[in-house]
Rosetta silent file (secondary structure, phi, psi, omega in degrees, C-alpha in Angstrom):
SEQUENCE: MKVVALAKELDQVADEKVIKELAYQATGDLSPMNAVLGGFVAQEVLKACSAKFHPTFQHMYFDSLESLPNSLPSEEECKPIGSRYDGQIAVFGKTFQEKIANHRQFLVGSGAIGCEMLKNWSLMGVGSGPNGIIHVTDLDTIEKSNLNRQFLFRAKDLGKFKAEVAAVAVAEMNPDLSGKILAKQEPVGPATESLSFPSLLLKEILISYIDVYGDDFFDSIDGVTNALDNIKARWLHLLSI
SCORE:     score description
SCORE:     0.000 S_00000001
   1 L     0.000  -20.990  177.127   20.690   13.272   24.851 S_00000001
   2 H   -63.903  -38.975  179.739   18.419   16.059   26.038 S_00000001
   3 H   -65.797  -40.509  176.848   15.532   13.622   26.265 S_00000001
   4 H   -60.181  -45.782 -178.366   17.706   11.192   28.293 S_00000001
   5 H   -61.755  -44.580  179.107   18.750   14.019   30.602 S_00000001
   6 H   -62.155  -42.149  178.858   15.109   15.068   31.199 S_00000001
   7 H   -61.707  -40.673  177.908   14.119   11.471   31.888 S_00000001
   8 H   -65.350  -31.939  177.956   16.906   11.083   34.405 S_00000001
   9 H   -68.864  -33.653  179.545   15.738   14.193   36.222 S_00000001
  10 H   -82.020  -31.232 -177.314   12.273   12.672   36.567 S_00000001
  11 L  -147.343  109.181 -175.591   13.449    9.148   37.306 S_00000001
  12 L   -64.376  -24.215 -177.850   16.992    8.382   38.362 S_00000001
  13 L  -102.800   17.798  177.864   16.649    4.702   37.416 S_00000001
  14 L   -59.556  138.100  179.031   15.231    5.250   33.950 S_00000001
  15 L   -72.387  108.713 -177.205   16.508    2.807   31.369 S_00000001
  16 H   -61.200  -39.049  179.628   18.736    4.894   29.154 S_00000001
  17 H   -60.688  -42.867  177.979   18.677    2.428   26.301 S_00000001
  18 H   -64.721  -44.306 -178.474   14.870    2.431   26.176 S_00000001
  19 H   -61.470  -44.891  179.400   14.707    6.243   26.428 S_00000001
  20 H   -59.362  -46.874 -179.261   17.203    6.596   23.552 S_00000001
  21 H   -65.706  -34.241  176.776   15.275    4.238   21.298 S_00000001
  22 H   -66.532  -43.010 -177.419   12.012    5.964   22.111 S_00000001
  23 H   -68.075  -37.787 -178.825   13.541    9.377   21.300 S_00000001
  24 H   -62.687  -40.012 -173.590   15.054    8.183   18.023 S_00000001
  25 H  -103.494    7.838 -173.018   11.736    6.830   16.656 S_00000001
  26 L   -63.030  -28.374  177.294    9.305    9.288   18.330 S_00000001
  27 L   -88.886    5.135 -177.758    8.632   11.149   15.087 S_00000001
  28 L   -76.202  163.789  179.881    8.064    7.884   13.228 S_00000001
  29 L  -146.316  102.554 -174.718    4.817    6.708   11.724 S_00000001
  30 L  -110.055  117.302 -177.380    4.566    2.941   11.082 S_00000001
  31 H   -52.770  -48.227  178.930    1.474    1.609    9.332 S_00000001
  32 H   -59.954  -38.961  178.991    1.495   -1.884   10.967 S_00000001
  33 H   -66.312  -41.805  177.365    1.803   -0.261   14.414 S_00000001
  34 H   -58.412  -40.628 -179.335   -1.011    2.127   13.542 S_00000001
  35 H   -61.094  -43.870  179.678   -3.095   -0.899   12.557 S_00000001
  36 H   -63.678  -53.680 -177.485   -2.567   -2.668   15.889 S_00000001
  37 H   -64.493  -42.094 -178.906   -3.353    0.404   18.014 S_00000001
  38 H   -65.678  -35.872  175.925   -6.185    1.509   15.785 S_00000001
  39 H   -63.383  -40.349  178.464   -7.798   -1.914   15.920 S_00000001
  40 H   -62.685  -49.021  176.895   -7.612   -1.846   19.713 S_00000001
  41 H   -59.237  -45.157 -178.969   -9.162    1.608   19.897 S_00000001
  42 H   -62.345  -38.807  178.626  -11.914    0.757   17.432 S_00000001
  43 H   -60.974  -42.950  179.811  -12.807   -2.318   19.453 S_00000001
  44 H   -68.765  -34.369  177.466  -13.187   -0.226   22.613 S_00000001
  45 H   -63.645  -44.693  179.249  -15.270    2.387   20.802 S_00000001
  46 H   -64.800  -35.258  173.203  -17.657   -0.275   19.576 S_00000001
  47 H   -62.117  -44.117 -179.604  -17.964   -1.676   23.076 S_00000001
  48 H   -64.539  -43.408 -177.427  -18.851    1.807   24.412 S_00000001
  49 H   -69.684  -36.525 -176.496  -21.349    2.500   21.611 S_00000001
  50 H   -89.784  -15.449 -175.719  -23.091   -0.863   21.812 S_00000001
  51 L    58.868   30.074  175.410  -22.954   -1.225   25.617 S_00000001
  52 L  -116.875  146.490  177.519  -21.978   -4.850   24.994 S_00000001
  53 L    68.794  155.741 -179.272  -18.946   -6.689   26.400 S_00000001
  54 L   -77.801  133.529  175.133  -16.630   -5.390   29.070 S_00000001
  55 L   -73.071  163.333  178.777  -14.304   -2.517   28.246 S_00000001
  56 L   -84.424  109.762 -174.175  -10.600   -2.893   28.836 S_00000001
  57 L   -84.843  -31.757 -175.605   -9.946   -1.127   32.177 S_00000001
  58 L   -77.838  165.530  174.225   -6.217   -1.707   32.524 S_00000001
  59 L   -67.601  147.721  174.400   -3.530    0.236   30.666 S_00000001
  60 L   -92.798  124.400 -179.323   -2.465   -1.106   27.311 S_00000001
  61 L  -118.218  112.615 -177.630    1.252   -1.857   27.196 S_00000001
  62 L  -118.481  107.210 -176.614    2.507   -2.677   23.709 S_00000001
  63 L  -106.408  117.443  178.129    6.213   -3.477   23.570 S_00000001
  64 L  -134.941   37.937 -178.929    7.758   -3.921   20.123 S_00000001
  65 H   -61.694  -25.585  179.376   11.357   -2.768   20.633 S_00000001
  66 H   -68.428  -11.079  177.705   12.554   -5.953   18.862 S_00000001
  67 H   -78.748  -16.646 -178.844   11.077   -4.457   15.681 S_00000001
  68 L   -79.283  156.091  177.612   13.765   -1.729   15.707 S_00000001
  69 L   -60.565  152.279 -179.651   17.137   -2.292   14.050 S_00000001
  70 L   -64.147  -40.638  175.184   19.897   -3.882   16.189 S_00000001
  71 L  -116.777  123.938 -172.421   22.045   -0.831   15.489 S_00000001
  72 L   -64.915  135.452  177.344   20.193    2.470   15.249 S_00000001
  73 L   -67.547  158.309 -176.870   20.669    4.209   11.902 S_00000001
  74 L   -69.899  163.531  178.398   22.463    7.549   11.764 S_00000001
  75 H   -61.061  -37.438 -179.915   20.727   10.947   11.922 S_00000001
  76 H   -67.275  -35.589 -178.572   21.646   11.506    8.286 S_00000001
  77 H   -70.759  -25.759 -174.958   20.133    8.187    7.342 S_00000001
  78 H  -104.224   -0.533 -175.766   16.837    9.038    9.061 S_00000001
  79 L   -74.397  151.767 -177.953   16.271   12.673    8.088 S_00000001
  80 L   -58.541  145.712  177.187   13.193   13.526    5.953 S_00000001
  81 L  -121.971   11.604 -176.649   13.534   13.428    2.155 S_00000001
  82 L    77.202   24.475 -176.758   10.093   14.810    1.251 S_00000001
  83 L  -105.476  157.070  172.209    8.667   11.359    0.706 S_00000001
  84 L   -66.113  -12.275 -179.397    5.390    9.868    1.807 S_00000001
  85 L   -98.571   11.936 -176.781    7.530    7.337    3.665 S_00000001
  86 H   -58.469  -33.186 -179.172    9.329    9.907    5.842 S_00000001
  87 H   -67.156  -31.595  176.596    7.631    8.601    8.971 S_00000001
  88 H   -78.836  -38.498  176.719    9.016    5.151    8.294 S_00000001
  89 H   -62.443  -33.177  177.114   12.417    6.469    7.263 S_00000001
  90 H   -59.749  -27.999 -178.008   12.593    8.245   10.617 S_00000001
  91 H   -94.654  -46.027 -170.651   12.574    4.890   12.323 S_00000001
  92 H  -107.808  -20.217  177.847   14.430    2.531    9.908 S_00000001
  93 L    95.284  165.510 -176.348   16.382    4.868    7.623 S_00000001
  94 H   -67.596  -34.886 -178.770   16.591    5.402    3.849 S_00000001
  95 H   -63.949  -41.464  178.539   18.517    2.215    3.107 S_00000001
  96 H   -64.372  -40.379 -179.202   15.785    0.103    4.621 S_00000001
  97 H   -62.607  -45.280  178.206   13.140    1.999    2.631 S_00000001
  98 H   -60.825  -40.155 -176.083   14.997    1.364   -0.634 S_00000001
  99 H   -67.431  -44.869  179.034   15.304   -2.281    0.192 S_00000001
 100 H   -74.474  -23.841  175.630   11.590   -2.916    0.817 S_00000001
 101 H   -64.708  -35.710 -178.356   10.698   -0.687   -2.175 S_00000001
 102 L   -99.621   16.037  176.684   12.589   -3.085   -4.407 S_00000001
 103 L   -75.276  149.729 -178.529   11.334   -6.191   -2.658 S_00000001
 104 E  -122.738  110.740 -172.241    9.569   -8.832   -4.763 S_00000001
 105 E  -121.060  148.906  176.380    6.830  -10.636   -2.780 S_00000001
 106 E  -119.441  117.174 -179.998    4.259  -13.308   -3.531 S_00000001
 107 E  -102.202  123.346 -179.834    1.005  -13.198   -1.528 S_00000001
 108 E  -105.872  108.789 -179.450   -1.132  -16.370   -1.570 S_00000001
 109 L   106.795  128.421  178.944   -4.681  -15.374   -0.658 S_00000001
 110 L  -133.250   44.686  176.045   -6.358  -11.993   -0.722 S_00000001
 111 L   -90.826 -137.009 -175.888   -9.230  -12.512    1.747 S_00000001
 112 H   -63.032  -47.255 -177.578   -9.357  -11.012    5.272 S_00000001
 113 H   -71.730  -41.936 -178.966   -5.653  -11.690    6.060 S_00000001
 114 H   -62.881  -37.189  178.869   -4.559  -10.785    2.523 S_00000001
 115 H   -64.892  -40.261  179.620   -6.411   -7.478    2.540 S_00000001
 116 H   -66.400  -42.184  178.722   -4.634   -6.434    5.726 S_00000001
 117 H   -60.556  -49.350 -177.870   -1.270   -7.476    4.360 S_00000001
 118 H   -63.863  -38.809  178.670   -1.760   -5.605    1.070 S_00000001
 119 H   -60.272  -49.636 -177.314   -3.003   -2.479    2.879 S_00000001
 120 H   -64.860  -41.731  179.701    0.044   -2.393    5.123 S_00000001
 121 H   -61.229  -42.205  179.168    2.424   -3.151    2.273 S_00000001
 122 H   -61.045  -49.314 -177.683    0.886   -0.355    0.225 S_00000001
 123 H   -67.999  -27.617  179.787    1.229    2.220    2.995 S_00000001
 124 H   -83.655  -18.529 -177.645    4.809    1.052    3.685 S_00000001
 125 L    86.235   18.478  176.768    5.785    1.179    0.033 S_00000001
 126 L   -60.094  128.323  175.178    6.689   -2.516   -0.296 S_00000001
 127 L    79.764    3.969 -172.453    7.318   -3.382   -3.945 S_00000001
 128 L   -87.295   -8.315 -178.717    6.927    0.257   -5.100 S_00000001
 129 L   -77.307  176.480 -179.576   10.538    0.692   -6.333 S_00000001
 130 L   -58.778  -28.444  179.263   11.899    0.236   -9.873 S_00000001
 131 L  -108.494    3.961 -177.938   12.692   -3.409   -9.164 S_00000001
 132 L   -85.336  155.607  175.082    9.819   -4.171   -6.835 S_00000001
 133 E  -161.468  154.075  173.817    6.685   -6.194   -7.513 S_00000001
 134 E  -127.105  120.864  171.062    3.861   -7.884   -5.611 S_00000001
 135 E   -97.153  136.331  176.202    2.219  -11.027   -7.012 S_00000001
 136 E  -137.250  133.932 -178.950   -1.085  -11.934   -5.441 S_00000001
 137 E  -129.672  141.168  176.819   -3.213  -14.978   -6.224 S_00000001
 138 L  -165.215  122.032 -178.335   -6.676  -15.978   -5.119 S_00000001
 139 L   -88.597    0.950 -179.147   -9.136  -18.046   -7.137 S_00000001
 140 L   -84.065  155.800  170.808  -12.145  -16.883   -5.076 S_00000001
 141 E  -107.157  162.846 -175.883  -14.655  -14.218   -6.091 S_00000001
 142 L   -78.578  128.775  178.067  -16.157  -11.662   -3.773 S_00000001
 143 L  -113.403  163.150 -177.389  -19.342  -12.624   -1.943 S_00000001
 144 H   -61.806  -35.587 -177.981  -21.633  -10.460    0.158 S_00000001
 145 H   -68.860  -13.499 -179.641  -20.533  -12.241    3.345 S_00000001
 146 H   -81.814  -20.423 -167.700  -16.955  -11.062    2.743 S_00000001
 147 L   -65.634  -24.635 -175.977  -17.769   -7.339    2.912 S_00000001
 148 L   -77.283  -16.107 -176.207  -17.869   -7.071    6.718 S_00000001
 149 L  -132.567  -13.424  179.561  -14.237   -8.138    7.182 S_00000001
 150 L  -107.667   86.909 -162.060  -12.432   -7.840    3.833 S_00000001
 151 L   -73.875   -6.721  176.904  -12.269   -4.071    3.731 S_00000001
 152 L   -81.781   -5.631 -176.366  -10.768   -3.618    0.278 S_00000001
 153 L  -110.320  149.469  177.564  -14.048   -4.759   -1.270 S_00000001
 154 L  -125.915  169.941  178.523  -17.323   -2.952   -1.778 S_00000001
 155 H   -55.879  -35.029  179.392  -20.845   -3.952   -2.847 S_00000001
 156 H   -67.437  -12.998 -178.842  -20.071   -2.946   -6.391 S_00000001
 157 H   -94.643    0.984 -178.513  -17.296   -5.600   -6.478 S_00000001
 158 L   -53.622  134.697  177.127  -19.571   -8.589   -5.870 S_00000001
 159 L    89.918  -14.373 -178.009  -18.773  -11.428   -8.209 S_00000001
 160 L   -85.959  162.476  178.037  -15.342  -10.107   -9.213 S_00000001
 161 E   -69.896  134.977 -177.060  -12.035  -11.876   -8.465 S_00000001
 162 H   -62.482  -44.428 -175.463  -10.658  -10.891   -5.045 S_00000001
 163 H   -60.750  -43.125 -176.356   -7.023  -10.624   -6.221 S_00000001
 164 H   -67.042  -42.629 -177.836   -7.875   -8.230   -9.091 S_00000001
 165 H   -67.953  -44.535 -179.488  -10.083   -5.946   -6.941 S_00000001
 166 H   -59.919  -42.545  179.800   -7.574   -5.948   -4.055 S_00000001
 167 H   -60.488  -45.962  178.857   -4.740   -5.029   -6.434 S_00000001
 168 H   -66.064  -39.750 -177.081   -6.627   -2.047   -7.778 S_00000001
 169 H   -64.645  -44.094 -178.265   -7.735   -0.890   -4.306 S_00000001
 170 H   -75.005  -28.028  175.062   -4.237   -0.766   -2.797 S_00000001
 171 H   -67.828  -29.032  174.226   -2.780    0.900   -5.912 S_00000001
 172 H   -69.308  -31.249  177.876   -5.365    3.661   -5.367 S_00000001
 173 H   -67.387  -41.115 -175.862   -4.069    3.985   -1.801 S_00000001
 174 L  -135.041   95.802 -179.417   -0.504    4.282   -3.077 S_00000001
 175 H   -58.015  -17.093  178.142   -0.065    5.302   -6.743 S_00000001
 176 H   -63.475  -18.841 -178.508    3.575    4.249   -6.491 S_00000001
 177 H   -93.329    1.890  179.562    2.228    0.669   -6.779 S_00000001
 178 L   -59.320  126.333 -178.411    0.448    1.228  -10.058 S_00000001
 179 L    75.992    2.913  179.752    1.492   -1.572  -12.415 S_00000001
 180 L  -102.830   -4.947  179.845    3.438   -3.203   -9.554 S_00000001
 181 E  -113.940  117.459 -179.962    0.758   -5.606   -8.344 S_00000001
 182 E  -105.275  117.625 -177.202    0.073   -8.595  -10.557 S_00000001
 183 E   -93.871  138.850  177.573   -3.158  -10.464   -9.804 S_00000001
 184 E  -131.343  160.429  175.406   -3.569  -14.128  -10.569 S_00000001
 185 L  -117.458    2.375 -175.435   -6.391  -16.655  -10.088 S_00000001
 186 L   -85.912  132.978  175.070   -4.343  -19.914  -10.286 S_00000001
 187 L   -73.035  157.884  178.343   -3.908  -21.822   -7.008 S_00000001
 188 L   -88.964  120.740 -179.843   -0.419  -22.838   -5.949 S_00000001
 189 L   177.604 -176.345 -177.977    0.031  -26.579   -6.349 S_00000001
 190 H   -53.713  -35.470 -173.864    1.229  -29.473   -8.552 S_00000001
 191 H   -68.005  -19.875 -176.732   -1.171  -28.484  -11.338 S_00000001
 192 H  -117.370    8.196  178.413    0.511  -25.075  -11.787 S_00000001
 193 L  -105.516  173.248  179.576    4.141  -25.945  -11.132 S_00000001
 194 L   -63.406  139.109  178.152    6.901  -27.281  -13.387 S_00000001
 195 L  -125.587  166.097  174.624    6.541  -30.912  -14.315 S_00000001
 196 L   -87.954  128.064 -177.976    8.760  -33.414  -16.096 S_00000001
 197 L  -107.820  138.194  178.093    7.749  -33.816  -19.713 S_00000001
 198 L   -66.181  -18.583 -178.483    8.564  -36.909  -21.819 S_00000001
 199 L  -151.704  151.067 -178.306    9.369  -34.714  -24.784 S_00000001
 200 H   -64.645  -34.439 -179.228   10.376  -31.101  -25.493 S_00000001
 201 H   -64.276  -42.372  177.676    7.468  -30.759  -27.933 S_00000001
 202 H   -63.065  -37.033  177.871    4.962  -31.744  -25.271 S_00000001
 203 H   -64.670  -44.884  179.389    6.521  -29.226  -22.879 S_00000001
 204 H   -62.190  -32.567 -177.622    6.242  -26.435  -25.422 S_00000001
 205 H   -76.806  -38.213 -171.087    2.566  -27.230  -25.973 S_00000001
 206 H  -100.496  -13.858 -173.192    1.604  -27.471  -22.273 S_00000001
 207 H   -55.400  -38.004 -176.526    4.034  -25.125  -20.582 S_00000001
 208 H   -70.712  -18.291  179.391    1.819  -22.026  -20.766 S_00000001
 209 H   -92.619  -27.562 -170.705   -0.948  -23.911  -18.980 S_00000001
 210 H  -107.033  -39.107 -169.745    1.108  -25.626  -16.321 S_00000001
 211 H   -86.900   52.936  176.394    4.263  -23.611  -15.569 S_00000001
 212 H   -71.418  -48.494 -178.568    2.592  -20.730  -13.725 S_00000001
 213 H  -117.334   57.580  178.661    4.627  -21.162  -10.572 S_00000001
 214 L   -84.772 -168.249 -176.838    7.712  -22.920  -11.843 S_00000001
 215 H   -64.493  -34.990 -179.883   11.351  -22.515  -10.839 S_00000001
 216 H   -60.603  -44.296 -179.119   11.671  -19.288  -12.902 S_00000001
 217 H   -61.602  -52.917 -176.917    8.840  -17.702  -10.959 S_00000001
 218 H   -65.613  -30.373  175.496   10.156  -18.601   -7.483 S_00000001
 219 H   -66.350  -25.673 -176.163   13.721  -17.593   -8.506 S_00000001
 220 L   -86.352   -4.005 -176.261   12.357  -14.136   -9.374 S_00000001
 221 L  -118.482  162.389 -178.939   10.848  -13.372   -5.944 S_00000001
 222 L  -100.241  -20.926 -178.403   12.279  -12.685   -2.485 S_00000001
 223 E  -167.388  164.919 -179.143    9.584  -14.189   -0.323 S_00000001
 224 E  -126.170  133.012  174.905    6.110  -15.868   -0.054 S_00000001
 225 E  -114.609  126.617 -178.706    3.422  -14.788    2.363 S_00000001
 226 E   -92.399  114.299  178.265    0.706  -17.259    3.318 S_00000001
 227 L  -119.051   26.134 -179.937   -2.633  -15.467    3.754 S_00000001
 228 L   -76.410  146.667 -172.942   -4.888  -18.501    3.364 S_00000001
 229 L  -109.507   19.153  176.733   -7.775  -18.734    5.826 S_00000001
 230 L  -146.859  150.209 -172.625   -8.314  -22.442    6.164 S_00000001
 231 H   -62.034  -41.982 -176.034   -6.201  -25.398    7.289 S_00000001
 232 H   -63.314  -45.912  179.530   -6.684  -27.485    4.149 S_00000001
 233 H   -65.143  -34.906 -179.425   -5.553  -24.739    1.807 S_00000001
 234 H   -68.646  -39.622  178.088   -2.572  -23.941    3.997 S_00000001
 235 H   -65.058  -42.579  178.563   -1.379  -27.568    4.035 S_00000001
 236 H   -62.508  -37.335  179.742   -1.696  -27.803    0.255 S_00000001
 237 H   -68.787  -43.376  179.339    0.293  -24.626   -0.129 S_00000001
 238 H   -62.146  -41.175 -177.906    3.045  -25.835    2.275 S_00000001
 239 H   -68.608  -26.729 -176.803    3.294  -29.168    0.518 S_00000001
 240 H   -75.131  -24.142 -175.137    3.621  -27.422   -2.875 S_00000001
 241 L  -108.106    0.000    0.000    6.697  -25.374   -1.781 S_00000001
């Protein structure tokens, strides 16, 4: 309430709700938010260094109040616990952190979009809990042209599978994810999903080759993230689910 009182002294019409929400999360540190603001700053620095393109002259206004919980968590819920996620707990609370730590997610694609998703998940602690896991699939290998925008890869990784290298890279960022990221190379589609078999024997023979993303797999996860970078692949993925 001290922050609200000070704001009222400076501006009698200050929005008390906004001031309160700002004060509650002021000590927070959210990786996706850092990524947005950091990307903007990096863009402006490159403009200044290269003397190309017009700099952004106006103020940057980034409103993401809808990202906050509908009901603010209690002070007890948000106090530090000596965790690397304390900055996030300060905003969303311990219960939220436990929930995303035990989240089970499937990421389709580990290129430019997938690298950003995995990096943010790693820093947030998604899938890092005892029941959490991240599946990531990508049948592509790393090419030299990928290195300028797919930042989890280095020149030494050329020719390797993207999903495998990305999994190792983000686990190094956050050791809590060691053993929690399972890399695959199979595409999502009819060829890797459950099919109807004319006989139980035929099913037993072929199931290990076909049933990669069957009902059991999708029943074991909480969500699917599409990180494919072309329209054709996205449509095939949508049709498969």
